N, C-alpha and C positions, 0 to 999 in steps of 0.2 A: 288592470282597469283603473282609470283615474277616479272611479266612484265606488262606493261601497256595493258589495255584491247584493243584488236584489233591489237596489234603490231605483227609483223611476229613471234617472238619467243613465244608469249603468245597464239597464236591461237590453238595450239594442246591441251593445258589444257582446253581452252574454249570449244573445240569440245568434249573432254572427259566429261565435266560437262553436256553439252547438251545431250549427249547420255545417261548418267546416269539418268538425269531427265526425259528423254523420256521413258526409259525402267523401271524406278523406281517409276512411279506414284502409289501412295498407299503404297509404300514400303519405299523408301528413296528419299530425294531431297536435292540438294546442293544449297545453297544461295551464289552465287558468289558476294563477297563484292566489288571487284575491284582489281586493280593491282598496284604494286609498280611502281614509287615512290608515287603515289597519296595516298596510304594508309600507307605510311612509307617506310623506306629504304628496298630495296630488300635484303640487306645483314643481316637484323634482322628479317625478316618475319618468317623464320622457328623457330628461337629462341622463338618468341612470340607464335607461334602455340604450341611448346613443353610445354610452360607454361600455355596454356589454352586459349589464346586470340582468337584463331581460332580452328576449328575442323579438317580442312583439308587444305593442301596447294599444289600447283603445282609449282615446283621450280627446277632450275638446282642445281646439287650438288655443283657447284662452289660457291653457296651462302649459303651453310649450313656447310661448313667446320669449322665454328666457333662454331657449335654445336657438331660435330663429326669429330675429327681430321683425321679419316680414310676415310672420304667421297670421297677424290679424286680417290680412287681406282675404283670407279664406271665409271670413264672416261678412265681408263688405260686398261680395259679389252680386252684380246685377244679372248675372247669367246662371243658367243651370249648369250642373257639373259636366253634363254631356257637351254643352257648348264650350266650356272651359278646356275640355280635352281636345276640342277641335281648333280653338283659336290660339292655343299655345300657352294659355294661362297656367294650367296645371303643369305643363312641361317646364315652364320657368321655375315654378315652385319646387318641382322635383329636383331640378339642378341645384337649387339652393340648399335643399334638405340633404342631398347626397354629399355635399361638401361638409355637412355636419355629422356624417356617418349614419344617415337615416334614409330609408326607402319608403316612399309614400305608396300605399296600396290603394286605399279608397276612402271616400267619406261614407261611412256606414250608416249615418243617420243625420237628419236635420230636424231639430225640435222647433223650427220656425223662428219667428222674431222674438227678441228679448222684450221684456216690459219692465217698467219701474213699478214696484209694489210698495205700498205705504201703510203706515198706521194712522196717518193724518192727512187730510186733503191739501191739494194745491190747486191753484186756479190758472196758473200760467207756467211757462217753461222757466221757472226761477226756483232753484233748489237751495238758495241761501238759507242757512239755519238748520238744514237737514244733515244728520250724520248717517251715512249709508254703508251697508255692507256691500262690498264690490269684489268682483274678479277683475283681472286685467282687461277683460272684454270692453267694459264701459267706463273704466276709471277716468279716462281723459274727458269723455262726454259729460259725465256727472260733475266732475270738478270744473269744467268750463261754464257750467250753469250755477256754480257757487256752493256746491255741496262739499262737506268734509267726508272722508272715507276711511274705511279699514277693511282688511280682508279677514276671511275665516273659512273653515271647512264647512261642508254642507250640514253636518250635524249640529253646528253652533248657530245656524240661522234662526231656528225657532227660539232658542234661549235668549239670544240677543234682541230679538223683536219683543219677546215676552217681558224682559226686564228693562226695556227701554234703552239699552246700550246703542241700538240703531233704530232709526225711524222708517227704514225702508231698505230695499235691496233690489238688485236686478236679477231676472231669471226668465227663461221662456215659459209660456203657458203650458207647453207640452213638456213633460218631464218634471213638472211641478210636484212638490210633496203635498199630498192632500192635508196632512195635519197642519200645515202652515195657515190654512183658512181661519184657524182660531186666533191667530195674531196678526192677520193681514186684513185691512179694512177696504183698501182701494187698489185698483189696477189702472195704470195710465195707458190710454190708447192715443195714437197708434204705437205699435211696437217698432222695433228698429233692429237692424243687422240680421244675421242668421245664427242660430245656436247650433253650430256644426260639430259633429263628432267624427273622429278620423281613426283609421287603422294604419299604424306605422310600424315598420320593422327595422331592426338593427341592420345596417347595410352589410356587415360582414356575415351576419346570419343569413340574410337574404341571398347573398352571393354563393353561399354553401349549398343552398337548396337545388334540387334537380329541377329541370324544366317542368316536369309533371307536377311537382309540388308548387312551383310558382304559378303555374297555370290554374291550379285549383283554388289557390288563395285569391288570385285576381278574379277568377270566375264568380266566386261567391261575393267577393267585395264589391264588384261592379253591379251585381244583382241588387245588393243592398243600397248602393249608391243611387241607382235608377229608381228603385221603389221608394226612396225617402224624399223625393222632390216634393216640396211643400205646395206646389201649384196644383197637385192632384186633388181630385174629388174626395178621396178617402181621408187625406190629412185635413182638408178643410172641414169635413163633416165632424171629424174627431175634435178639432179645435172649437167648433161651434158647440158641441156637446159639453166640452170641458168648461167653457165660459158660462154656459147655461147652469151647470152644477154650482159653479162659484157664486153666481147670482142667487141661487136658491139657498145658499149657505149665508147670505147676508153681505156678500162683498159688493161694493159699488164700483162703477166704472167712471173714471174721469176721462172724458174724450175731448181732445184738442181738435179744433176745426178751423178751416180757412187759413188765415195768415198765421195764426198761433201754431196750427199743425205744421205748416210749412217751416216755421222757425224751429220747432222741436226736431224735425227730421233733418233740417240743414245743419243744426248744431251737432247732431249725432254724426253725420257724414264728415263735416269739416274737422271736428276734433279727432275722429278716427284716422282719417287719412293724413292729417297733419302730424300725428304722432308717428305713424309709419314712415313718412318721408323724412321726418327729423332723425329717426333712428337709422334709416337706410336711404340716404340721399342718392345713392347710386342705383338702387333697384326700385325704390318706392314709386317714382314717377312712371317708370316702365310698366310696373305692375298695375298702377291705377288705369292706364290705357287699356290693359287687357281685361280687367275685372269690372270696369264700370262702363255704362252706356252713355 
């Protein structure tokens, strides 16, 4: 797992592994070795898996862009994953991943949109003067609006916010660490992109599996994929409850509206796709056609 065992963003992969092991007795079992950073950097875990150190990983695409330059498109999608499986979008990504020694099983969770979280307020889409903790997910977006940035693991976010090393960070509202409410004063709306988590396998390991083993992994993976669509009533109710709790703890919401909202979302989309197309001029434009409406 790319996240500490038991941490909010890591629980969905742990649930997937538990379900596979429950239904896969006598067929296939997954030995969960632990989570990053205890087993190494979350940013290199998928690289190690591709080289054979592990058979399977649960990871956000934000952490495997160093393996596949086109990985960010998985968070930009305007379509459900069922639609991406029909329109060829995921098949295209599967082909690119296979070339890197990776087999894509499923998106096992979607934490919904990312948000910018701050210790001090802003009034417009201008991040000049702010030093933010980032993952590769939104680095280009935040920098395009004037922010300076640095990376860290999940366990350093609280400390950096508390001591003022950073004045904000990006993270989805779902999978958010409750303790952060003590050092986070503002959430910026609307959110942007999708905080997707994926189950990936080493290609050689996948090819060694029997058809029955592959079928079980895909069956469970696809169930998790379908159930994690953020358009569903269950997820929306959860998000509403989470944000209500944050407000009860004193967190304020900065809501961009009208033209300002449009500028914020446009900047996110423009910066994200520009980065992908710059890194992958061959595949980026084709993927944009498949992943955007």
